FIKOLZA-1660 file (N, C-alpha, C; in steps of 0.1 Angstrom, whole numbers, plus 5000, padded with zeros to 4 digits):
% residues 209
   i   px   py   pz ch aa at
   1 3474 1880 3906  A  M  N
   1 3464 1882 3894  A  M CA
   1 3457 1894 3891  A  M  C
   2 3453 1896 3902  A  K  N
   2 3443 1909 3903  A  K CA
   2 3453 1922 3900  A  K  C
   3 3466 1920 3905  A  I  N
   3 3477 1930 3905  A  I CA
   3 3481 1932 3889  A  I  C
   4 3481 1920 3884  A  I  N
   4 3486 1919 3868  A  I CA
   4 3475 1926 3863  A  I  C
   5 3464 1923 3867  A  L  N
   5 3452 1927 3856  A  L CA
   5 3453 1944 3860  A  L  C
   6 3455 1948 3871  A  V  N
   6 3454 1964 3874  A  V CA
   6 3465 1968 3867  A  V  C
   7 3474 1962 3871  A  N  N
   7 3487 1969 3861  A  N CA
   7 3484 1969 3844  A  N  C
   8 3477 1960 3839  A  V  N
   8 3475 1959 3823  A  V CA
   8 3469 1972 3820  A  V  C
   9 3457 1970 3828  A  I  N
   9 3444 1981 3828  A  I CA
   9 3453 1996 3830  A  I  C
  10 3463 1996 3840  A  F  N
  10 3466 2009 3841  A  F CA
  10 3476 2011 3832  A  F  C
  11 3484 2003 3825  A  L  N
  11 3491 2007 3814  A  L CA
  11 3485 2012 3800  A  L  C
  12 3472 2002 3800  A  H  N
  12 3461 2007 3787  A  H CA
  12 3457 2021 3789  A  H  C
  13 3453 2025 3801  A  I  N
  13 3448 2036 3804  A  I CA
  13 3460 2049 3801  A  I  C
  14 3472 2047 3808  A  T  N
  14 3482 2055 3804  A  T CA
  14 3488 2057 3792  A  T  C
  15 3487 2047 3780  A  T  N
  15 3491 2048 3769  A  T CA
  15 3482 2055 3761  A  T  C
  16 3467 2053 3766  A  W  N
  16 3456 2059 3758  A  W CA
  16 3455 2075 3759  A  W  C
  17 3462 2080 3772  A  I  N
  17 3462 2091 3777  A  I CA
  17 3473 2100 3767  A  I  C
  18 3485 2091 3770  A  I  N
  18 3498 2098 3762  A  I CA
  18 3493 2098 3746  A  I  C
  19 3486 2090 3741  A  V  N
  19 3484 2088 3727  A  V CA
  19 3475 2102 3722  A  V  C
  20 3463 2103 3731  A  N  N
  20 3454 2112 3728  A  N CA
  20 3460 2126 3733  A  N  C
  21 3471 2126 3743  A  N  N
  21 3477 2141 3745  A  N CA
  21 3484 2144 3732  A  N  C
  22 3491 2133 3727  A  T  N
  22 3498 2135 3713  A  T CA
  22 3490 2142 3703  A  T  C
  23 3482 2134 3703  A  Y  N
  23 3470 2142 3693  A  Y CA
  23 3465 2153 3695  A  Y  C
  24 3462 2155 3707  A  L  N
  24 3455 2169 3711  A  L CA
  24 3468 2182 3709  A  L  C
  25 3480 2174 3713  A  Y  N
  25 3490 2184 3712  A  Y CA
  25 3494 2188 3696  A  Y  C
  26 3494 2177 3687  A  V  N
  26 3494 2181 3673  A  V CA
  26 3485 2186 3668  A  V  C
  27 3471 2186 3673  A  L  N
  27 3461 2192 3667  A  L CA
  27 3461 2208 3668  A  L  C
  28 3467 2210 3685  A  V  N
  28 3466 2224 3687  A  V CA
  28 3478 2231 3679  A  V  C
  29 3488 2224 3677  A  Y  N
  29 3501 2226 3671  A  Y CA
  29 3498 2231 3659  A  Y  C
  30 3491 2224 3650  A  T  N
  30 3488 2226 3636  A  T CA
  30 3478 2235 3634  A  T  C
  31 3466 2236 3644  A  L  N
  31 3459 2250 3644  A  L CA
  31 3467 2262 3645  A  L  C
  32 3473 2263 3652  A  C  N
  32 3481 2275 3657  A  C CA
  32 3491 2280 3647  A  C  C
  33 3497 2271 3639  A  M  N
  33 3506 2271 3630  A  M CA
  33 3498 2276 3616  A  M  C
  34 3487 2272 3618  A  K  N
  34 3478 2278 3604  A  K CA
  34 3475 2290 3609  A  K  C
  35 3472 2295 3620  A  K  N
  35 3470 2309 3624  A  K CA
  35 3479 2319 3620  A  K  C
  36 3493 2314 3624  A  I  N
  36 3502 2321 3623  A  I CA
  36 3506 2324 3607  A  I  C
  37 3506 2313 3600  A  L  N
  37 3508 2314 3585  A  L CA
  37 3498 2323 3579  A  L  C
  38 3484 2321 3585  A  F  N
  38 3474 2331 3579  A  F CA
  38 3474 2345 3581  A  F  C
  39 3482 2347 3595  A  A  N
  39 3485 2361 3598  A  A CA
  39 3497 2366 3589  A  A  C
  40 3509 2356 3588  A  F  N
  40 3517 2362 3579  A  F CA
  40 3514 2365 3567  A  F  C
  41 3505 2356 3562  A  T  N
  41 3498 2357 3545  A  T CA
  41 3492 2373 3547  A  T  C
  42 3481 2375 3555  A  L  N
  42 3477 2387 3556  A  L CA
  42 3485 2399 3559  A  L  C
  43 3497 2400 3564  A  L  N
  43 3510 2410 3569  A  L CA
  43 3513 2412 3557  A  L  C
  44 3522 2403 3552  A  F  N
  44 3531 2406 3541  A  F CA
  44 3524 2406 3527  A  F  C
  45 3517 2395 3526  A  G  N
  45 3506 2394 3513  A  G CA
  45 3500 2409 3510  A  G  C
  46 3495 2413 3522  A  G  N
  46 3489 2427 3520  A  G CA
  46 3501 2437 3518  A  G  C
  47 3511 2437 3522  A  L  N
  47 3521 2448 3521  A  L CA
  47 3524 2447 3503  A  L  C
  48 3527 2433 3501  A  L  N
  48 3531 2429 3487  A  L CA
  48 3520 2435 3475  A  L  C
  49 3508 2433 3478  A  G  N
  49 3498 2436 3471  A  G CA
  49 3494 2450 3471  A  G  C
  50 3498 2459 3482  A  A  N
  50 3494 2474 3481  A  A CA
  50 3507 2478 3475  A  A  C
  51 3520 2474 3474  A  K  N
  51 3529 2475 3467  A  K CA
  51 3527 2477 3454  A  K  C
  52 3520 2466 3446  A  A  N
  52 3517 2463 3435  A  A CA
  52 3506 2475 3429  A  A  C
  53 3497 2473 3439  A  L  N
  53 3484 2485 3436  A  L CA
  53 3490 2498 3436  A  L  C
  54 3501 2504 3444  A  D  N
  54 3506 2516 3444  A  D CA
  54 3510 2521 3430  A  D  C
  55 3517 2509 3419  A  F  N
  55 3521 2514 3407  A  F CA
  55 3509 2516 3399  A  F  C
  56 3509 2527 3392  A  K  N
  56 3496 2532 3386  A  K CA
  56 3501 2539 3371  A  K  C
  57 3497 2538 3361  A  L  N
  57 3498 2543 3348  A  L CA
  57 3484 2551 3343  A  L  C
  58 3487 2565 3340  A  T  N
  58 3475 2573 3338  A  T CA
  58 3478 2578 3324  A  T  C
  59 3469 2587 3320  A  S  N
  59 3469 2596 3309  A  S CA
  59 3463 2608 3312  A  S  C
  60 3465 2620 3307  A  E  N
  60 3459 2632 3311  A  E CA
  60 3446 2635 3299  A  E  C
  61 3446 2624 3290  A  V  N
  61 3437 2627 3279  A  V CA
  61 3427 2614 3277  A  V  C
  62 3429 2605 3287  A  Y  N
  62 3419 2592 3289  A  Y CA
  62 3420 2588 3301  A  Y  C
  63 3407 2582 3307  A  H  N
  63 3408 2576 3320  A  H CA
  63 3404 2561 3317  A  H  C
  64 3408 2552 3325  A  A  N
  64 3408 2540 3326  A  A CA
  64 3396 2536 3320  A  A  C
  65 3395 2527 3310  A  G  N
  65 3380 2523 3305  A  G CA
  65 3374 2533 3294  A  G  C
  66 3380 2544 3293  A  A  N
  66 3373 2557 3286  A  A CA
  66 3381 2556 3272  A  A  C
  67 3372 2567 3263  A  A  N
  67 3377 2566 3250  A  A CA
  67 3391 2573 3248  A  A  C
  68 3398 2569 3240  A  I  N
  68 3412 2574 3238  A  I CA
  68 3406 2587 3225  A  I  C
  69 3412 2600 3227  A  P  N
  69 3407 2608 3216  A  P CA
  69 3414 2602 3202  A  P  C
  70 3406 2608 3193  A  Q  N
  70 3408 2606 3179  A  Q CA
  70 3421 2608 3172  A  Q  C
  71 3427 2619 3179  A  I  N
  71 3439 2625 3176  A  I CA
  71 3450 2615 3175  A  I  C
  72 3448 2604 3184  A  H  N
  72 3459 2593 3184  A  H CA
  72 3457 2581 3178  A  H  C
  73 3445 2583 3168  A  S  N
  73 3444 2571 3158  A  S CA
  73 3448 2575 3144  A  S  C
  74 3446 2564 3139  A  R  N
  74 3454 2568 3122  A  R CA
  74 3442 2577 3115  A  R  C
  75 3432 2578 3119  A  L  N
  75 3423 2588 3112  A  L CA
  75 3426 2603 3120  A  L  C
  76 3433 2603 3132  A  G  N
  76 3437 2617 3137  A  G CA
  76 3449 2618 3129  A  G  C
  77 3461 2624 3141  A  K  N
  77 3473 2628 3137  A  K CA
  77 3483 2615 3138  A  K  C
  78 3479 2606 3142  A  N  N
  78 3486 2592 3146  A  N CA
  78 3498 2595 3158  A  N  C
  79 3496 2601 3165  A  I  N
  79 3505 2606 3177  A  I CA
  79 3503 2598 3190  A  I  C
  80 3513 2596 3196  A  S  N
  80 3512 2587 3207  A  S CA
  80 3503 2597 3218  A  S  C
  81 3496 2590 3227  A  P  N
  81 3491 2597 3239  A  P CA
  81 3500 2598 3251  A  P  C
  82 3500 2611 3258  A  P  N
  82 3509 2613 3269  A  P CA
  82 3508 2602 3280  A  P  C
  83 3514 2598 3290  A  L  N
  83 3515 2589 3298  A  L CA
  83 3522 2596 3310  A  L  C
  84 3516 2591 3324  A  S  N
  84 3523 2593 3336  A  S CA
  84 3522 2582 3344  A  S  C
  85 3532 2579 3351  A  W  N
  85 3531 2570 3360  A  W CA
  85 3538 2571 3374  A  W  C
  86 3531 2564 3385  A  S  N
  86 3537 2568 3401  A  S CA
  86 3536 2556 3407  A  S  C
  87 3542 2557 3418  A  G  N
  87 3542 2544 3426  A  G CA
  87 3552 2532 3425  A  G  C
  88 3561 2535 3416  A  A  N
  88 3570 2524 3410  A  A CA
  88 3580 2522 3423  A  A  C
  89 3583 2508 3423  A  P  N
  89 3593 2504 3433  A  P CA
  89 3606 2511 3434  A  P  C
  90 3612 2513 3447  A  S  N
  90 3623 2522 3447  A  S CA
  90 3635 2516 3441  A  S  C
  91 3637 2501 3441  A  N  N
  91 3646 2494 3429  A  N CA
  91 3647 2495 3416  A  N  C
  92 3635 2502 3411  A  T  N
  92 3634 2500 3396  A  T CA
  92 3647 2506 3392  A  T  C
  93 3650 2502 3379  A  K  N
  93 3661 2505 3374  A  K CA
  93 3658 2510 3358  A  K  C
  94 3646 2506 3354  A  S  N
  94 3642 2511 3341  A  S CA
  94 3628 2508 3339  A  S  C
  95 3623 2513 3328  A  F  N
  95 3607 2509 3325  A  F CA
  95 3609 2505 3309  A  F  C
  96 3596 2495 3308  A  A  N
  96 3594 2493 3293  A  A CA
  96 3579 2495 3291  A  A  C
  97 3575 2498 3283  A  I  N
  97 3561 2501 3278  A  I CA
  97 3557 2495 3266  A  I  C
  98 3544 2487 3267  A  I  N
  98 3537 2480 3253  A  I CA
  98 3525 2481 3253  A  I  C
  99 3522 2488 3243  A  M  N
  99 3506 2491 3238  A  M CA
  99 3501 2478 3229  A  M  C
 100 3488 2472 3236  A  I  N
 100 3487 2461 3224  A  I CA
 100 3469 2463 3222  A  I  C
 101 3464 2453 3213  A  D  N
 101 3451 2456 3207  A  D CA
 101 3449 2442 3207  A  D  C
 102 3440 2435 3218  A  Y  N
 102 3438 2422 3217  A  Y CA
 102 3427 2418 3210  A  Y  C
 103 3417 2428 3208  A  D  N
 103 3405 2427 3199  A  D CA
 103 3405 2424 3185  A  D  C
 104 3422 2427 3179  A  A  N
 104 3422 2429 3167  A  A CA
 104 3424 2413 3164  A  A  C
 105 3424 2406 3172  A  K  N
 105 3422 2391 3166  A  K CA
 105 3414 2386 3159  A  K  C
 106 3403 2392 3161  A  E  N
 106 3387 2388 3156  A  E CA
 106 3390 2390 3140  A  E  C
 107 3395 2399 3139  A  S  N
 107 3397 2405 3121  A  S CA
 107 3411 2404 3116  A  S  C
 108 3422 2400 3123  A  V  N
 108 3436 2401 3116  A  V CA
 108 3439 2386 3119  A  V  C
 109 3435 2379 3129  A  G  N
 109 3438 2366 3135  A  G CA
 109 3450 2368 3146  A  G  C
 110 3455 2378 3150  A  H  N
 110 3464 2380 3162  A  H CA
 110 3463 2397 3166  A  H  C
 111 3468 2398 3181  A  P  N
 111 3469 2409 3186  A  P CA
 111 3476 2417 3177  A  P  C
 112 3475 2431 3179  A  V  N
 112 3480 2440 3173  A  V CA
 112 3489 2450 3180  A  V  C
 113 3502 2453 3180  A  I  N
 113 3512 2459 3186  A  I CA
 113 3512 2471 3181  A  I  C
 114 3507 2484 3190  A  H  N
 114 3509 2494 3184  A  H CA
 114 3522 2505 3190  A  H  C
 115 3529 2499 3202  A  W  N
 115 3539 2507 3207  A  W CA
 115 3549 2498 3216  A  W  C
 116 3561 2500 3211  A  V  N
 116 3571 2492 3220  A  V CA
 116 3578 2504 3224  A  V  C
 117 3582 2506 3239  A  I  N
 117 3594 2513 3244  A  I CA
 117 3602 2508 3254  A  I  C
 118 3614 2509 3255  A  Y  N
 118 3623 2502 3266  A  Y CA
 118 3630 2510 3268  A  Y  C
 119 3638 2505 3281  A  D  N
 119 3652 2514 3284  A  D CA
 119 3649 2527 3288  A  D  C
 120 3633 2531 3295  A  I  N
 120 3633 2544 3299  A  I CA
 120 3639 2546 3313  A  I  C
 121 3646 2554 3315  A  P  N
 121 3652 2558 3326  A  P CA
 121 3645 2555 3339  A  P  C
 122 3650 2556 3350  A  P  N
 122 3640 2553 3363  A  P CA
 122 3636 2566 3368  A  P  C
 123 3644 2577 3363  A  D  N
 123 3639 2590 3371  A  D CA
 123 3627 2596 3362  A  D  C
 124 3624 2590 3348  A  V  N
 124 3616 2593 3341  A  V CA
 124 3599 2590 3345  A  V  C
 125 3591 2597 3347  A  R  N
 125 3577 2596 3350  A  R CA
 125 3563 2599 3341  A  R  C
 126 3569 2607 3331  A  T  N
 126 3559 2610 3319  A  T CA
 126 3564 2609 3308  A  T  C
 127 3554 2607 3297  A  L  N
 127 3558 2607 3283  A  L CA
 127 3551 2617 3278  A  L  C
 128 3555 2626 3270  A  A  N
 128 3546 2638 3266  A  A CA
 128 3542 2630 3251  A  A  C
 129 3529 2639 3247  A  T  N
 129 3524 2636 3231  A  T CA
 129 3531 2636 3223  A  T  C
 130 3532 2624 3216  A  G  N
 130 3541 2621 3204  A  G CA
 130 3554 2621 3209  A  G  C
 131 3558 2616 3220  A  E  N
 131 3574 2614 3223  A  E CA
 131 3582 2608 3214  A  E  C
 132 3594 2611 3213  A  K  N
 132 3603 2608 3199  A  K CA
 132 3617 2604 3206  A  K  C
 133 3619 2607 3220  A  D  N
 133 3633 2608 3223  A  D CA
 133 3636 2596 3230  A  D  C
 134 3630 2584 3228  A  L  N
 134 3633 2570 3238  A  L CA
 134 3635 2560 3229  A  L  C
 135 3642 2550 3232  A  K  N
 135 3643 2536 3225  A  K CA
 135 3630 2528 3219  A  K  C
 136 3625 2528 3208  A  V  N
 136 3615 2522 3205  A  V CA
 136 3616 2510 3197  A  V  C
 137 3605 2500 3197  A  G  N
 137 3606 2488 3190  A  G CA
 137 3598 2487 3180  A  G  C
 138 3596 2476 3170  A  L  N
 138 3588 2476 3160  A  L CA
 138 3574 2473 3165  A  L  C
 139 3564 2478 3159  A  N  N
 139 3549 2478 3161  A  N CA
 139 3546 2466 3150  A  N  C
 140 3531 2461 3151  A  S  N
 140 3529 2452 3145  A  S CA
 140 3531 2456 3127  A  S  C
 141 3531 2466 3123  A  Y  N
 141 3532 2469 3108  A  Y CA
 141 3546 2471 3104  A  Y  C
 142 3556 2469 3112  A  H  N
 142 3570 2464 3113  A  H CA
 142 3575 2479 3112  A  H  C
 143 3569 2487 3113  A  L  N
 143 3575 2502 3118  A  L CA
 143 3580 2506 3133  A  L  C
 144 3590 2514 3133  A  S  N
 144 3597 2518 3145  A  S CA
 144 3586 2529 3151  A  S  C
 145 3584 2528 3164  A  G  N
 145 3576 2536 3169  A  G CA
 145 3561 2535 3174  A  G  C
 146 3555 2544 3174  A  Y  N
 146 3538 2543 3176  A  Y CA
 146 3531 2542 3165  A  Y  C
 147 3518 2535 3165  A  I  N
 147 3513 2534 3154  A  I CA
 147 3496 2537 3160  A  I  C
 148 3491 2544 3155  A  G  N
 148 3475 2547 3161  A  G CA
 148 3466 2536 3158  A  G  C
 149 3457 2538 3167  A  M  N
 149 3445 2528 3168  A  M CA
 149 3438 2527 3151  A  M  C
 150 3434 2516 3146  A  N  N
 150 3427 2514 3135  A  N CA
 150 3419 2502 3134  A  N  C
 151 3408 2503 3142  A  P  N
 151 3399 2491 3142  A  P CA
 151 3391 2490 3130  A  P  C
 152 3385 2480 3125  A  P  N
 152 3376 2478 3116  A  P CA
 152 3364 2491 3118  A  P  C
 153 3360 2495 3104  A  R  N
 153 3348 2507 3106  A  R CA
 153 3339 2503 3113  A  R  C
 154 3331 2510 3125  A  G  N
 154 3320 2505 3130  A  G CA
 154 3324 2498 3143  A  G  C
 155 3337 2493 3146  A  K  N
 155 3341 2486 3158  A  K CA
 155 3346 2494 3167  A  K  C
 156 3345 2490 3180  A  T  N
 156 3352 2495 3191  A  T CA
 156 3360 2487 3198  A  T  C
 157 3372 2490 3199  A  H  N
 157 3385 2478 3204  A  H CA
 157 3390 2486 3214  A  H  C
 158 3396 2478 3225  A  K  N
 158 3400 2479 3239  A  K CA
 158 3419 2479 3236  A  K  C
 159 3420 2489 3242  A  Y  N
 159 3437 2493 3241  A  Y CA
 159 3444 2491 3253  A  Y  C
 160 3452 2485 3255  A  Y  N
 160 3459 2480 3266  A  Y CA
 160 3472 2484 3266  A  Y  C
 161 3479 2495 3275  A  T  N
 161 3492 2496 3278  A  T CA
 161 3496 2495 3289  A  T  C
 162 3508 2488 3288  A  Y  N
 162 3514 2481 3300  A  Y CA
 162 3525 2489 3301  A  Y  C
 163 3532 2490 3313  A  I  N
 163 3543 2497 3320  A  I CA
 163 3548 2485 3328  A  I  C
 164 3562 2483 3328  A  Y  N
 164 3571 2473 3333  A  Y CA
 164 3581 2479 3340  A  Y  C
 165 3582 2477 3353  A  A  N
 165 3592 2483 3364  A  A CA
 165 3603 2469 3364  A  A  C
 166 3615 2472 3359  A  L  N
 166 3625 2463 3356  A  L CA
 166 3635 2469 3367  A  L  C
 167 3641 2455 3369  A  D  N
 167 3656 2456 3379  A  D CA
 167 3668 2454 3369  A  D  C
 168 3665 2459 3358  A  I  N
 168 3675 2460 3348  A  I CA
 168 3678 2474 3344  A  I  C
 169 3691 2478 3339  A  V  N
 169 3692 2490 3333  A  V CA
 169 3690 2488 3316  A  V  C
 170 3697 2481 3312  A  R  N
 170 3693 2478 3299  A  R CA
 170 3687 2466 3295  A  R  C
 171 3676 2463 3285  A  V  N
 171 3671 2455 3282  A  V CA
 171 3680 2446 3271  A  V  C
 172 3683 2434 3273  A  P  N
 172 3693 2426 3266  A  P CA
 172 3688 2422 3252  A  P  C
 173 3688 2429 3243  A  T  N
 173 3678 2430 3230  A  T CA
 173 3684 2437 3220  A  T  C
 174 3684 2436 3207  A  H  N
 174 3690 2441 3196  A  H CA
 174 3683 2454 3194  A  H  C
 175 3687 2463 3184  A  E  N
 175 3680 2473 3178  A  E CA
 175 3664 2472 3173  A  E  C
 176 3658 2480 3178  A  N  N
 176 3643 2476 3169  A  N CA
 176 3638 2463 3172  A  N  C
 177 3634 2458 3185  A  P  N
 177 3628 2445 3189  A  P CA
 177 3614 2444 3188  A  P  C
 178 3610 2433 3186  A  T  N
 178 3594 2431 3187  A  T CA
 178 3591 2432 3203  A  T  C
 179 3575 2434 3202  A  A  N
 179 3571 2431 3216  A  A CA
 179 3576 2422 3222  A  A  C
 180 3574 2410 3215  A  S  N
 180 3576 2394 3218  A  S CA
 180 3594 2393 3224  A  S  C
 181 3602 2397 3217  A  E  N
 181 3614 2398 3219  A  E CA
 181 3618 2406 3232  A  E  C
 182 3608 2417 3234  A  V  N
 182 3611 2427 3247  A  V CA
 182 3607 2414 3259  A  V  C
 183 3593 2412 3256  A  L  N
 183 3591 2404 3269  A  L CA
 183 3600 2394 3271  A  L  C
 184 3605 2385 3262  A  R  N
 184 3612 2373 3266  A  R CA
 184 3624 2379 3273  A  R  C
 185 3630 2391 3268  A  A  N
 185 3646 2398 3272  A  A CA
 185 3641 2401 3288  A  A  C
 186 3629 2406 3293  A  I  N
 186 3627 2410 3305  A  I CA
 186 3619 2400 3313  A  I  C
 187 3617 2389 3311  A  K  N
 187 3612 2379 3317  A  K CA
 187 3622 2378 3328  A  K  C
 188 3617 2376 3341  A  G  N
 188 3624 2373 3352  A  G CA
 188 3629 2386 3358  A  G  C
 189 3628 2399 3352  A  H  N
 189 3633 2410 3357  A  H CA
 189 3623 2421 3361  A  H  C
 190 3611 2414 3360  A  I  N
 190 3601 2424 3360  A  I CA
 190 3597 2426 3377  A  I  C
 191 3598 2435 3382  A  I  N
 191 3595 2439 3396  A  I CA
 191 3579 2441 3400  A  I  C
 192 3572 2452 3391  A  S  N
 192 3561 2453 3392  A  S CA
 192 3554 2457 3378  A  S  C
 193 3543 2456 3377  A  K  N
 193 3536 2460 3365  A  K CA
 193 3523 2469 3364  A  K  C
 194 3519 2476 3357  A  A  N
 194 3508 2487 3355  A  A CA
 194 3499 2485 3343  A  A  C
 195 3488 2489 3342  A  C  N
 195 3483 2490 3332  A  C CA
 195 3470 2498 3329  A  C  C
 196 3471 2504 3316  A  L  N
 196 3460 2515 3313  A  L CA
 196 3452 2511 3302  A  L  C
 197 3439 2507 3304  A  M  N
 197 3432 2502 3291  A  M CA
 197 3423 2514 3286  A  M  C
 198 3422 2518 3271  A  G  N
 198 3412 2529 3268  A  G CA
 198 3404 2522 3256  A  G  C
 199 3399 2531 3252  A  T  N
 199 3388 2523 3238  A  T CA
 199 3391 2533 3229  A  T  C
 200 3387 2527 3217  A  Y  N
 200 3385 2538 3204  A  Y CA
 200 3376 2531 3195  A  Y  C
 201 3367 2538 3192  A  H  N
 201 3353 2533 3179  A  H CA
 201 3359 2542 3166  A  H  C
 202 3360 2535 3159  A  K  N
 202 3362 2538 3142  A  K CA
 202 3348 2542 3137  A  K  C
 203 3347 2553 3132  A  P  N
 203 3333 2556 3127  A  P CA
 203 3334 2548 3114  A  P  C
 204 3318 2546 3106  A  F  N
 204 3318 2542 3099  A  F CA
 204 3322 2550 3084  A  F  C
 205 3323 2561 3086  A  S  N
 205 3328 2568 3077  A  S CA
 205 3333 2581 3082  A  S  C
 206 3341 2591 3075  A  R  N
 206 3346 2606 3077  A  R CA
 206 3336 2612 3084  A  R  C
 207 3323 2611 3077  A  H  N
 207 3312 2622 3077  A  H CA
 207 3308 2620 3093  A  H  C
 208 3313 2607 3098  A  H  N
 208 3310 2607 3113  A  H CA
 208 3317 2605 3123  A  H  C
 209 3328 2614 3120  A  Q  N
 209 3338 2617 3130  A  Q CA
 209 3332 2626 3138  A  Q  C
% end
């Protein structure tokens, strides 16, 4: 009887050790895997993030968050600003650019598109002032090409210019597409994206220019 009792106790102790060791093993394994995944995220996530951050859009006439010169507005010469970009992914096959005023929604009920360009060759890195030699789409005024800033008098609006690095040579769309049509066509083909935001304040009258 004593031998049976000892065997039972020994069996319970052995089972407890095995079970707890299993739990400990699972716990240690889980912690190790979490650390490995965390390190993987830091390494490759950081590399991907750095790759995206390397792609930058700039202009020689205004800095990010600064005022866009009036010459590029409807009150000025209504010509597109010069743009430059760098750090595009090496597998980029073309670029597309869209300039949009989200603040216009307050006055006209929807964002206003000022500029749509697409099928920009991958070796192009700059657009000159008043660029005319690229494929353009329709702006919100149903005109091809660039249309200058024109917020309500006395208002300051923000203007976002986006550049998209694409993995396709040609955007599958018709001639003179809208911004929405271009965005739909490039969905799933965007490798990277950069943005430059500038502001424009429209004076109350021409005497305040």
